[in-house]
Every structure is written in C-alpha cells, then in structure tokens.
KEKE-3310 file (N, C-alpha, C; in steps of 0.2 Angstrom, whole numbers, plus 5000, padded with zeros to 4 digits):
npx = (4585:4599:4615:4628:4626:4630:4624:4621:4633:4651:4664:4674:4689:4702:4708:4722:4736:4729:4718:4702:4689:4691:4678:4678:4674:4654:4639:4638:4628:4626:4619:4623:4623:4623:4638:4638:4647:4655:4661:4669:4673:4681:4692:4708:4706:4692:4686:4687:4694:4694:4680:4682:4692:4682:4673:4683:4686:4699:4698:4688:4671:4664:4650:4636:4631:4639:4633:4633:4628:4617:4620:4627:4643:4651:4661:4668:4684:4697:4700:4688:4680:4677:4680:4693:4709:4714:4728:4735:4752:4751:4759:4767:4774:4792:4800:4793:4787:4778:4767:4770:4764:4752:4746:4746:4736:4729:4736:4738:4726:4727:4725:4723:4736:4733:4720:4726:4733:4725:4713:4724:4729:4718:4714:4726:4725:4713:4717:4727:4739:4745:4759:4769:4771:4782:4791:4800:4796:4804:4803:4794:4784:4776:4762:4760:4764:4755:4741:4745:4743:4730:4726:4729:4722:4707:4710:4705:4691:4681:4667:4667:4677:4689:4697:4709:4714:4723:4729:4736:4750:4754:4758:4751:4746:4747:4736:4727:4723:4723:4712:4701:4703:4703:4688:4682:4688:4680:4667:4667:4667:4657:4659:4656:4661:4670:4680:4689:4694:4703:4703:4690:4689:4693:4683:4671:4673:4674:4664:4649:4640:4642:4647:4651:4662:4663:4671:4671:4655:4641:4641:4632:4625:4625:4624:4637:4634:4621:4628:4637:4628:4616:4621:4616:4623:4633:4648:4648:4645:4655:4668:4668:4673:4675:4667:4654:4648:4632:4624:4606:4589:4573:4559:4547:4538:4537:4527:4537:4548:4558:4558:4572:4580:4595:4609:4600:4592:4580:4579:4574:4576:4580:4569:4574:4580:4576:4563:4559:4554:4546:4555:4565:4580:4595:4607:4616:4622:4633:4642:4657:4656:4645:4642:4643:4652:4649:4651:4640:4623:4618:4613:4620:4630:4649:4667:4682:4696:4706:4713:4716:4724:4718:4719:4710:4702:4696:4699:4692:4692:4680:4671:4656:4645:4653:4655:4669:4669:4673:4675:4673:4675:4671:4669:4672:4672:4671:4682:4687:4699:4695:4703:4711:4703:4694:4677:4661:4648:4638:4630:4619:4617:4601:4594:4606:4608:4607:4602:4605:4601:4603:4618)
npy = (4739:4730:4736:4728:4714:4696:4683:4666:4664:4656:4646:4637:4626:4618:4603:4599:4594:4592:4586:4581:4593:4608:4615:4629:4639:4640:4641:4654:4666:4685:4698:4714:4729:4748:4755:4746:4737:4722:4704:4693:4677:4663:4647:4643:4641:4640:4647:4661:4673:4668:4669:4686:4690:4686:4696:4708:4707:4701:4686:4678:4672:4655:4652:4661:4677:4695:4708:4726:4741:4739:4734:4723:4715:4704:4702:4712:4721:4722:4737:4743:4742:4750:4750:4749:4740:4734:4725:4711:4712:4723:4730:4742:4754:4754:4763:4774:4790:4792:4803:4800:4787:4786:4794:4788:4780:4792:4801:4793:4793:4804:4817:4836:4844:4851:4846:4834:4836:4841:4828:4820:4825:4828:4815:4809:4817:4811:4796:4799:4801:4813:4825:4816:4816:4814:4803:4790:4773:4764:4768:4769:4764:4746:4749:4762:4758:4750:4760:4769:4759:4759:4773:4776:4768:4773:4787:4785:4786:4774:4764:4752:4746:4735:4722:4711:4702:4713:4716:4703:4704:4710:4715:4709:4721:4731:4726:4727:4740:4745:4739:4747:4760:4756:4753:4766:4772:4766:4769:4783:4789:4780:4771:4757:4742:4726:4715:4701:4688:4677:4678:4677:4688:4699:4698:4701:4711:4722:4721:4725:4714:4696:4685:4666:4655:4638:4626:4632:4635:4644:4644:4652:4668:4684:4697:4701:4697:4688:4679:4672:4671:4663:4652:4644:4631:4616:4619:4633:4636:4629:4637:4651:4657:4648:4634:4625:4608:4599:4583:4582:4581:4584:4588:4594:4606:4626:4640:4651:4644:4627:4612:4605:4587:4586:4578:4572:4583:4594:4609:4625:4629:4642:4646:4638:4642:4633:4622:4611:4595:4585:4573:4571:4570:4580:4593:4606:4621:4626:4640:4645:4654:4652:4646:4644:4640:4637:4635:4629:4626:4622:4617:4603:4594:4594:4592:4597:4598:4604:4621:4639:4653:4670:4683:4693:4683:4666:4651:4638:4618:4606:4591:4584:4574:4564:4570:4582:4599:4616:4629:4647:4659:4676:4686:4698:4700:4686:4681:4667:4654:4639:4623:4609:4594:4597:4599:4604:4615:4617:4627:4629:4644:4646:4655:4658:4647:4637:4629:4614:4604:4587:4575)
npz = (5145:5150:5151:5150:5143:5142:5135:5135:5133:5127:5127:5120:5117:5107:5116:5125:5114:5104:5106:5107:5113:5124:5137:5141:5146:5150:5143:5151:5158:5161:5166:5167:5175:5172:5180:5189:5200:5196:5200:5195:5200:5207:5208:5201:5185:5182:5173:5174:5169:5155:5153:5154:5146:5134:5134:5133:5120:5117:5114:5106:5104:5106:5104:5108:5112:5116:5122:5122:5128:5120:5108:5100:5101:5098:5084:5086:5088:5102:5100:5098:5107:5118:5130:5144:5149:5164:5168:5177:5178:5175:5164:5162:5154:5153:5147:5148:5158:5173:5168:5154:5152:5157:5148:5135:5129:5123:5116:5105:5098:5095:5101:5108:5112:5126:5131:5134:5143:5153:5156:5160:5170:5179:5180:5187:5201:5205:5208:5217:5211:5209:5208:5204:5191:5183:5186:5186:5182:5188:5198:5207:5221:5221:5223:5219:5207:5202:5202:5191:5182:5182:5181:5168:5163:5165:5160:5148:5148:5147:5142:5150:5162:5165:5174:5180:5189:5197:5210:5213:5214:5224:5241:5256:5265:5257:5249:5255:5256:5243:5237:5243:5238:5224:5225:5231:5218:5208:5213:5213:5199:5195:5187:5176:5179:5179:5186:5191:5200:5212:5224:5239:5250:5243:5234:5240:5247:5235:5227:5220:5215:5214:5205:5205:5199:5193:5186:5173:5172:5179:5196:5206:5206:5215:5227:5239:5253:5250:5243:5252:5266:5260:5250:5236:5232:5235:5234:5232:5243:5251:5244:5248:5260:5276:5281:5289:5283:5289:5293:5289:5296:5287:5296:5297:5290:5289:5287:5289:5293:5293:5301:5308:5309:5319:5325:5333:5340:5336:5325:5321:5307:5293:5279:5264:5249:5238:5237:5251:5260:5272:5280:5271:5268:5271:5271:5283:5280:5289:5295:5303:5313:5317:5327:5345:5359:5375:5393:5399:5395:5382:5366:5363:5368:5368:5364:5366:5354:5348:5351:5344:5346:5338:5343:5338:5338:5342:5339:5336:5336:5338:5343:5341:5343:5336:5324:5317:5322:5314:5323:5327:5338:5340:5350:5360:5371:5380:5386:5389:5387:5378:5382:5374:5374:5384:5391:5384:5380:5366:5355:5340:5329:5325:5316:5306:5300:5286:5272:5261:5248:5252:5245)
capx = (4589:4605:4621:4632:4624:4633:4619:4624:4642:4652:4672:4677:4696:4706:4712:4731:4741:4725:4712:4696:4688:4687:4675:4681:4664:4647:4632:4636:4622:4625:4616:4628:4621:4628:4639:4639:4655:4653:4666:4670:4675:4682:4697:4710:4704:4686:4683:4683:4698:4691:4675:4685:4696:4679:4673:4686:4688:4706:4695:4680:4663:4661:4643:4630:4631:4641:4630:4636:4623:4614:4625:4630:4650:4654:4665:4674:4691:4695:4699:4683:4673:4675:4684:4698:4707:4720:4731:4739:4756:4751:4759:4769:4780:4798:4804:4790:4788:4771:4764:4768:4761:4744:4745:4749:4732:4725:4741:4736:4720:4728:4720:4727:4742:4732:4719:4729:4736:4719:4713:4729:4729:4711:4716:4731:4720:4707:4721:4732:4749:4750:4767:4774:4771:4791:4794:4802:4791:4806:4806:4788:4782:4769:4755:4761:4763:4745:4739:4747:4740:4723:4723:4730:4715:4703:4710:4703:4686:4678:4661:4666:4683:4690:4703:4713:4717:4727:4730:4740:4758:4755:4758:4742:4743:4745:4731:4719:4724:4722:4706:4698:4706:4698:4679:4683:4688:4675:4660:4665:4665:4650:4659:4654:4669:4671:4684:4692:4700:4702:4703:4685:4689:4694:4676:4668:4674:4674:4657:4640:4639:4649:4648:4653:4662:4667:4672:4666:4649:4642:4636:4629:4627:4622:4626:4641:4628:4617:4633:4639:4622:4613:4624:4616:4628:4639:4652:4650:4645:4665:4673:4668:4674:4674:4658:4654:4643:4631:4619:4600:4582:4568:4553:4542:4539:4531:4527:4543:4555:4559:4561:4578:4584:4602:4613:4596:4590:4577:4582:4571:4580:4577:4566:4578:4577:4573:4558:4560:4549:4547:4557:4571:4588:4596:4613:4615:4627:4634:4647:4662:4656:4638:4643:4645:4655:4652:4654:4635:4618:4619:4609:4623:4640:4654:4676:4688:4700:4712:4711:4722:4723:4721:4718:4701:4696:4698:4697:4693:4690:4675:4672:4651:4644:4659:4659:4672:4664:4677:4672:4676:4672:4675:4666:4678:4670:4673:4689:4691:4700:4694:4709:4708:4700:4689:4670:4660:4641:4638:4625:4619:4612:4597:4595:4611:4610:4605:4598:4606:4599:4608:4623)
capy = (4734:4729:4740:4724:4706:4690:4677:4658:4665:4648:4644:4631:4626:4610:4599:4597:4588:4591:4578:4583:4598:4610:4621:4634:4646:4634:4645:4658:4671:4689:4705:4719:4736:4753:4758:4742:4732:4714:4700:4687:4674:4657:4643:4642:4632:4639:4652:4669:4676:4669:4677:4693:4689:4687:4703:4712:4706:4696:4680:4676:4667:4649:4651:4665:4684:4700:4715:4731:4746:4738:4734:4717:4719:4698:4703:4719:4719:4725:4744:4749:4741:4756:4748:4747:4735:4733:4717:4708:4713:4732:4732:4749:4756:4755:4769:4782:4793:4791:4807:4798:4781:4788:4799:4784:4778:4798:4801:4788:4797:4811:4821:4841:4844:4854:4842:4827:4837:4842:4821:4817:4831:4826:4808:4809:4818:4804:4793:4802:4803:4820:4828:4809:4814:4812:4799:4783:4767:4759:4773:4769:4757:4742:4752:4767:4758:4749:4766:4772:4756:4759:4778:4774:4763:4777:4792:4783:4786:4770:4761:4748:4743:4728:4722:4703:4702:4718:4716:4700:4705:4717:4710:4707:4725:4735:4723:4729:4749:4747:4736:4752:4763:4756:4756:4773:4776:4765:4774:4791:4790:4778:4766:4749:4737:4719:4711:4695:4687:4671:4680:4680:4692:4704:4699:4703:4719:4725:4720:4724:4706:4690:4679:4661:4651:4632:4621:4636:4637:4649:4642:4659:4677:4685:4700:4698:4694:4684:4672:4671:4667:4659:4648:4637:4623:4616:4622:4640:4638:4631:4641:4658:4657:4640:4629:4614:4604:4593:4580:4583:4576:4588:4584:4599:4614:4630:4647:4655:4640:4623:4610:4601:4584:4588:4575:4571:4588:4596:4615:4630:4635:4647:4642:4639:4645:4629:4620:4603:4591:4579:4567:4572:4572:4588:4595:4609:4625:4630:4645:4643:4660:4654:4640:4645:4635:4639:4631:4625:4625:4623:4612:4599:4594:4593:4590:4602:4593:4609:4628:4643:4661:4675:4689:4697:4678:4660:4647:4631:4612:4602:4586:4584:4567:4561:4574:4590:4604:4622:4636:4653:4664:4682:4687:4699:4699:4681:4681:4660:4649:4632:4618:4602:4590:4602:4596:4611:4616:4620:4629:4634:4650:4645:4658:4658:4641:4636:4621:4611:4597:4581:4574)
capz = (5143:5154:5151:5147:5142:5141:5133:5134:5132:5127:5122:5117:5115:5107:5120:5122:5111:5099:5106:5111:5115:5133:5136:5146:5147:5146:5143:5155:5156:5167:5166:5171:5174:5171:5187:5194:5200:5196:5203:5193:5207:5206:5207:5195:5178:5184:5166:5174:5165:5148:5153:5156:5139:5128:5134:5129:5113:5115:5116:5103:5108:5100:5104:5112:5113:5120:5121:5127:5126:5115:5100:5100:5099:5097:5081:5087:5089:5107:5102:5095:5111:5121:5137:5145:5155:5169:5171:5183:5177:5176:5160:5161:5148:5157:5146:5148:5164:5174:5164:5148:5153:5157:5141:5130:5125:5121:5112:5100:5097:5091:5104:5109:5121:5132:5132:5137:5150:5157:5155:5164:5177:5182:5183:5194:5206:5207:5210:5220:5208:5208:5210:5201:5182:5179:5190:5181:5182:5190:5204:5208:5224:5219:5225:5214:5198:5200:5202:5185:5179:5183:5179:5161:5159:5168:5157:5141:5149:5144:5147:5155:5166:5165:5180:5180:5197:5196:5214:5216:5214:5230:5248:5258:5267:5251:5244:5258:5253:5236:5238:5248:5234:5218:5224:5229:5214:5205:5214:5211:5195:5193:5180:5176:5183:5179:5190:5191:5206:5214:5232:5241:5254:5238:5230:5246:5250:5233:5222:5222:5213:5214:5200:5205:5193:5195:5179:5166:5173:5184:5202:5207:5205:5220:5232:5247:5258:5247:5242:5259:5269:5257:5246:5231:5230:5242:5232:5232:5251:5253:5241:5250:5267:5279:5279:5295:5282:5294:5289:5294:5290:5287:5302:5296:5286:5292:5283:5289:5294:5293:5307:5305:5315:5317:5330:5338:5340:5332:5326:5317:5299:5288:5273:5259:5242:5234:5243:5254:5262:5278:5279:5266:5269:5268:5273:5284:5280:5296:5296:5310:5318:5319:5331:5350:5364:5384:5399:5401:5393:5375:5361:5361:5372:5364:5366:5361:5350:5349:5351:5344:5348:5334:5346:5336:5338:5344:5335:5340:5333:5343:5340:5343:5342:5331:5319:5320:5319:5315:5328:5329:5344:5340:5356:5364:5379:5381:5387:5392:5379:5382:5380:5370:5381:5388:5389:5381:5379:5361:5350:5332:5330:5321:5312:5302:5297:5277:5268:5256:5247:5252:5240)
cpx = (4596:4611:4626:4630:4628:4625:4623:4629:4646:4659:4675:4685:4699:4709:4720:4731:4735:4718:4706:4694:4685:4684:4674:4678:4659:4642:4633:4631:4623:4624:4619:4625:4623:4631:4640:4645:4653:4659:4665:4675:4676:4687:4700:4707:4698:4681:4684:4688:4698:4686:4677:4687:4689:4676:4674:4689:4696:4704:4688:4676:4665:4654:4640:4632:4633:4637:4631:4631:4617:4614:4627:4638:4654:4661:4669:4677:4690:4696:4697:4678:4673:4675:4691:4703:4716:4723:4734:4747:4758:4752:4763:4774:4786:4802:4799:4788:4779:4767:4765:4765:4755:4742:4744:4743:4730:4731:4740:4730:4719:4725:4727:4731:4738:4725:4719:4731:4731:4714:4717:4731:4723:4711:4720:4728:4716:4712:4728:4740:4751:4755:4773:4774:4779:4794:4794:4797:4796:4806:4801:4787:4777:4764:4754:4760:4756:4742:4738:4744:4733:4722:4724:4724:4707:4704:4708:4695:4681:4673:4662:4673:4684:4696:4703:4717:4724:4730:4736:4746:4759:4755:4752:4742:4742:4740:4723:4719:4719:4715:4701:4698:4701:4691:4679:4682:4681:4666:4660:4665:4660:4651:4659:4661:4665:4678:4685:4695:4698:4702:4696:4683:4689:4688:4671:4667:4673:4666:4650:4638:4643:4645:4654:4655:4664:4666:4668:4661:4650:4638:4630:4630:4623:4625:4631:4636:4624:4622:4634:4633:4616:4615:4619:4619:4631:4645:4655:4651:4653:4669:4673:4667:4673:4668:4660:4648:4639:4625:4613:4594:4577:4562:4547:4544:4535:4531:4534:4550:4555:4563:4564:4582:4593:4607:4606:4592:4585:4577:4577:4577:4576:4575:4572:4577:4574:4570:4560:4554:4548:4547:4562:4576:4591:4602:4613:4624:4629:4641:4650:4656:4648:4636:4645:4646:4654:4652:4648:4629:4618:4616:4612:4628:4645:4661:4678:4695:4706:4709:4719:4719:4723:4722:4712:4698:4698:4695:4697:4692:4686:4671:4662:4647:4646:4660:4663:4669:4671:4672:4676:4672:4676:4671:4669:4676:4670:4679:4692:4692:4699:4703:4706:4705:4694:4682:4666:4652:4642:4631:4626:4615:4608:4596:4599:4612:4605:4605:4600:4605:4604:4614:4619)
cpy = (4736:4733:4734:4718:4701:4685:4672:4660:4657:4650:4639:4628:4618:4608:4599:4591:4586:4588:4582:4591:4601:4616:4624:4638:4644:4640:4649:4666:4676:4695:4709:4727:4740:4755:4754:4739:4724:4709:4694:4680:4665:4653:4644:4639:4635:4644:4658:4671:4675:4672:4682:4693:4690:4694:4711:4712:4702:4688:4680:4671:4661:4650:4659:4673:4689:4705:4722:4737:4746:4735:4726:4716:4710:4700:4707:4720:4725:4732:4747:4744:4747:4754:4748:4743:4735:4725:4718:4710:4719:4733:4740:4750:4758:4762:4776:4784:4790:4796:4804:4792:4783:4791:4794:4785:4787:4801:4797:4788:4803:4819:4828:4840:4847:4849:4836:4828:4839:4837:4821:4820:4829:4816:4807:4812:4811:4798:4791:4801:4808:4822:4822:4810:4813:4809:4793:4777:4763:4764:4774:4762:4752:4745:4759:4766:4754:4754:4768:4766:4757:4766:4778:4771:4769:4783:4791:4783:4782:4768:4758:4748:4737:4727:4713:4703:4709:4718:4709:4699:4709:4713:4715:4715:4729:4731:4727:4737:4750:4744:4743:4759:4761:4756:4761:4775:4774:4771:4781:4792:4787:4772:4759:4747:4729:4719:4705:4693:4679:4670:4682:4686:4698:4703:4702:4708:4725:4726:4722:4718:4701:4687:4672:4657:4645:4630:4624:4636:4643:4646:4647:4666:4680:4693:4697:4693:4688:4676:4668:4667:4661:4655:4645:4632:4624:4619:4629:4640:4636:4633:4648:4654:4652:4639:4624:4612:4597:4592:4581:4579:4581:4584:4589:4605:4619:4636:4650:4649:4632:4617:4604:4597:4584:4585:4573:4575:4591:4605:4618:4632:4636:4644:4643:4640:4639:4622:4612:4600:4587:4576:4567:4575:4578:4590:4603:4614:4628:4634:4643:4647:4659:4646:4643:4639:4640:4633:4627:4629:4627:4615:4605:4598:4590:4593:4593:4597:4598:4616:4633:4650:4665:4683:4693:4690:4672:4656:4638:4624:4606:4600:4585:4578:4564:4563:4581:4595:4612:4627:4643:4658:4671:4687:4691:4700:4693:4679:4671:4655:4643:4627:4613:4598:4592:4602:4602:4611:4619:4620:4632:4639:4649:4646:4660:4652:4642:4631:4619:4602:4590:4577:4568)
cpz = (5146:5150:5146:5150:5141:5141:5130:5131:5132:5123:5124:5114:5112:5114:5118:5119:5104:5099:5110:5113:5123:5131:5140:5149:5146:5148:5148:5154:5163:5165:5170:5171:5174:5179:5190:5193:5201:5196:5199:5198:5208:5206:5201:5188:5177:5176:5167:5168:5157:5147:5150:5148:5134:5129:5131:5123:5111:5114:5110:5104:5102:5098:5108:5109:5117:5118:5125:5122:5121:5107:5102:5097:5098:5093:5081:5090:5096:5106:5102:5101:5117:5131:5138:5151:5159:5170:5176:5184:5175:5168:5158:5157:5152:5155:5148:5156:5166:5169:5158:5147:5153:5151:5136:5124:5119:5116:5104:5096:5095:5095:5105:5115:5127:5132:5135:5144:5158:5159:5162:5172:5181:5185:5188:5199:5208:5209:5214:5218:5209:5213:5208:5194:5182:5184:5185:5185:5189:5199:5210:5214:5219:5219:5220:5206:5197:5199:5195:5181:5179:5181:5171:5157:5160:5164:5150:5142:5145:5149:5151:5157:5168:5169:5180:5183:5197:5202:5217:5215:5219:5238:5252:5263:5263:5248:5246:5255:5247:5234:5238:5241:5226:5219:5226:5223:5208:5206:5213:5206:5190:5186:5182:5175:5182:5182:5193:5197:5206:5223:5236:5246:5248:5234:5234:5247:5243:5229:5224:5220:5212:5208:5204:5200:5195:5189:5173:5167:5179:5187:5203:5207:5210:5224:5237:5248:5255:5246:5247:5266:5267:5251:5241:5231:5235:5238:5232:5241:5255:5251:5244:5258:5271:5280:5285:5289:5287:5291:5294:5291:5292:5292:5301:5292:5289:5288:5282:5290:5291:5300:5306:5311:5313:5324:5337:5341:5335:5333:5320:5311:5296:5284:5269:5253:5238:5240:5246:5258:5266:5277:5273:5269:5267:5272:5278:5284:5283:5296:5304:5316:5320:5323:5339:5355:5369:5388:5400:5397:5386:5371:5363:5366:5367:5366:5360:5360:5350:5349:5348:5344:5343:5335:5345:5337:5343:5341:5338:5334:5341:5340:5343:5338:5337:5324:5322:5317:5319:5319:5330:5332:5344:5343:5359:5372:5384:5381:5389:5387:5383:5379:5379:5374:5384:5386:5387:5380:5371:5356:5343:5336:5323:5315:5305:5297:5288:5275:5264:5255:5249:5246:5238)
residu = (MET:SER:PHE:LEU:LEU:LEU:GLU:ASN:LEU:THR:LYS:GLU:PHE:VAL:GLY:ARG:GLY:GLY:GLU:GLY:ILE:VAL:ARG:ALA:VAL:ASP:GLN:ALA:ASN:ILE:ARG:ILE:GLU:LYS:GLY:GLU:PHE:VAL:THR:LEU:LEU:GLY:PRO:SER:GLY:CYS:GLY:LYS:THR:THR:THR:LEU:ARG:LEU:ILE:ALA:GLY:PHE:GLU:PHE:PRO:THR:GLU:GLY:ARG:ILE:VAL:LEU:ASP:GLY:ASP:VAL:ILE:ASN:GLU:GLN:PRO:PRO:ASN:GLN:ARG:ASP:MET:ALA:MET:VAL:PHE:GLN:SER:TYR:ALA:ILE:PHE:PRO:HIS:LEU:ASN:VAL:PHE:GLU:ASN:ILE:ALA:TYR:GLY:LEU:LYS:ILE:GLN:ARG:LEU:GLY:LYS:SER:VAL:ILE:GLN:ASP:LYS:VAL:ARG:ARG:VAL:LEU:GLU:LEU:THR:GLU:LEU:SER:GLY:LEU:GLU:ASN:ARG:ALA:PRO:ASN:ALA:LEU:SER:GLY:GLY:GLN:GLN:GLN:ARG:VAL:ALA:LEU:ALA:ARG:ALA:LEU:VAL:MET:GLU:PRO:LYS:VAL:LEU:LEU:MET:ASP:GLU:PRO:LEU:SER:ASN:LEU:ASP:ALA:LYS:LEU:ARG:GLU:VAL:MET:ARG:THR:GLU:ILE:ARG:ARG:ILE:GLN:GLN:SER:LEU:GLY:ILE:THR:SER:VAL:TYR:VAL:THR:HIS:ASP:GLN:LEU:GLU:ALA:MET:THR:LEU:SER:ASP:ARG:ILE:VAL:VAL:MET:ASN:GLN:GLY:ARG:ILE:GLU:GLN:ILE:GLY:SER:PRO:SER:GLU:ILE:TYR:ARG:ARG:PRO:HIS:THR:ALA:PHE:VAL:ALA:ASP:PHE:ILE:GLY:ARG:THR:ASN:PHE:VAL:ALA:GLY:LYS:VAL:ARG:GLY:VAL:GLU:PRO:ASP:SER:VAL:ALA:VAL:GLU:VAL:PHE:GLY:GLN:THR:LEU:ALA:ALA:PRO:LEU:PRO:ASP:ASP:PRO:VAL:SER:ALA:GLY:GLN:PRO:VAL:ARG:LEU:VAL:LEU:ARG:PRO:GLU:ALA:ILE:GLN:VAL:ARG:ASP:GLN:GLY:GLY:GLN:TYR:GLN:GLY:THR:VAL:ARG:TRP:SER:SER:TYR:HIS:GLY:ASN:ALA:VAL:GLU:TYR:GLU:VAL:ASP:VAL:ALA:GLY:GLN:SER:LEU:VAL:VAL:ILE:ASN:THR:ASP:PRO:ARG:HIS:THR:THR:ILE:TYR:PRO:ALA:GLY:GLN:GLN:VAL:ALA:VAL:ASN:PHE:LEU:GLU:ASP:CYS:LEU:TYR:ILE:LEU:PRO:ALA:GLU)
# end
C-alpha cells in the first residue's frame, strides 16, 4: 500500500462575484511512497498549492480521498494529520529566539524539558544551526531563517513534510545552496516530502518524481529525466526547460525507432510512448542542446540570426528551412562563435528527439 495516496482528489471553489464554479484541482491521482521526495510543479494558478493545502488539511476536498498510511484523513484537522509544513513566508515568531521557535510545537505537546532539549539539539545539528540557539530572528540571514523554519517542522518528527515554495524569498545563490541542504536533510532522515514550486530547476534538482500540473489537472508524473526527455504533452515539453517544436511526418515504424521526415530529410527517432503509424503528422520535441551547428557536414543548412556568449555555453537562433530554432552549444572544445548571417551546417541528435502527436 502506498504511504500517501490521493484518489480522484477534486477541489471546487465558487467563482468571483459568486458566479459559477472553479475547479482548482481536478481528479488528481498521486501515489507517494514512504521516503519519497515528490514535487508539485506548474505555473501560477495550476492547482499545486491547493493540492498541498488539501494534503495538509487547510482545505477539504469536494470529491476524492486522501489516504495516509492506510487511513482516510479527509476530515481530520491539520493538527491530527502527523504532518508538518514549511511556508513561503517562514512564519517565524519574531519575539522568540531560535531555540524557542524550534521548540514551540514540542512545548504545545507538553513534553519534558530534557526531551525538548535533546530533540532541538539534534535538529540544530542536522540543519547546521548549532551555536545560534539564542539568536533573535532579526539577527539571522535569510538562509538561516529558512533553516529555522525547516528545523521547527522536522523537530516534530512528522510522517510527511510539506513545503510551499520555501526558497522563493531567497536570492539565486542562496536558493542553490538551500536546495542542496533540503535534499541532504530529507535523504538523511528518509522523510516523505511533498514540495511545491514553479521553478523547474528546483524541481529537477530536488525530486525523486515530479508532478506537472496545468489548470488543475495532472499532465504527467515521472522522474526528472523522464519529464525532461520524454514529455507526454506539448505543455510539459514547453514548461520544463526550453524546447523547439518541429513539424514532421512518420514514414515508417521499426521495432526500436520511427522514421520521420523533417525538412525533407528522414531521421530515426526513438519510439514514443503513444503508438504512431506511417503517414501520421507529428511534432518533434527538440531541445536546444540536442542541435549541433558546425562549419560543414550537417543534415541541414542554416543561417545564424543571432548569437550570445554565456561563458559556459553559446546560444544561437538559427533559421533552418524558414523556421527559427534555438541552439545551445555547451561543448567547451568548440571555441568558434558564429556571427549573425553566418551559414552553418545543422545536425539533430536523433536519439535525443521525442515525438508528440501533431496538434
């Protein structure tokens, strides 16, 4: 049995002005195993935060079930769900020091002083806050405040840790550091975690699996590699990373590949998850790093529209047969930067293509 199970989970709200019904979460089905780190990913308004609030008990479902460790918890209030939540705003008490903030929930449980001290000491070490016990929140950096919020949740030893965009208030460099720290702590404890973000890199870095949501519905569930390399829909392909969509037509299907005509040339693409047949129009998902540009010897001829040097990569916009394609060259051995107007040879890395049905 799955550790945390969402079955046909649906949440409806009354629309603005009291008119109509808005379905914020629409028949969501997710199975989360014990110790797994699952991220709900999608744009603003896609239903990811509402789903997290349903799991936490801050909202109650219109339809469906939430099952934790075999028990249906739809009607349980948040304090009875054996979960802890880290909020976007941290919600640290300004009048309490670090130790008191972390110990707050334990004191509510009326645990003994020595038990509280031992639990807080261990979580201070885990979150690398030892030595800051007596600091006031306003004397902490943003990263330290985030660690306090995380420690306060972890000290309760919940079955499930819920996190709602906890890094969104940090600068880019600190977000990168804290992503690593959150993953380290989660793996060291083996705690089941559900994380909400709109940041694709954050989701890819942290997650065992990603749940991509759009307009209340789940578009795809899979590992970061599966989501990126084999997107099930155009929305997923476009939302995760950067994508070129190229029209093609199936010319034949082999046991392990599909012959697709693209710009007058036939390419061998990997078999897609959904079956295709000869003559069917399709769209190729072509990541910018799966396109090569060189002086000569390419499948296609192209013209550079612009180029941009990023240090660790060179980005191009290249016109091939009248279509603009974004190309990212990350090969450090390739030192030539082609200027605008340069004629170049273009190759598609065939084993990196993915086929979607044409719209």
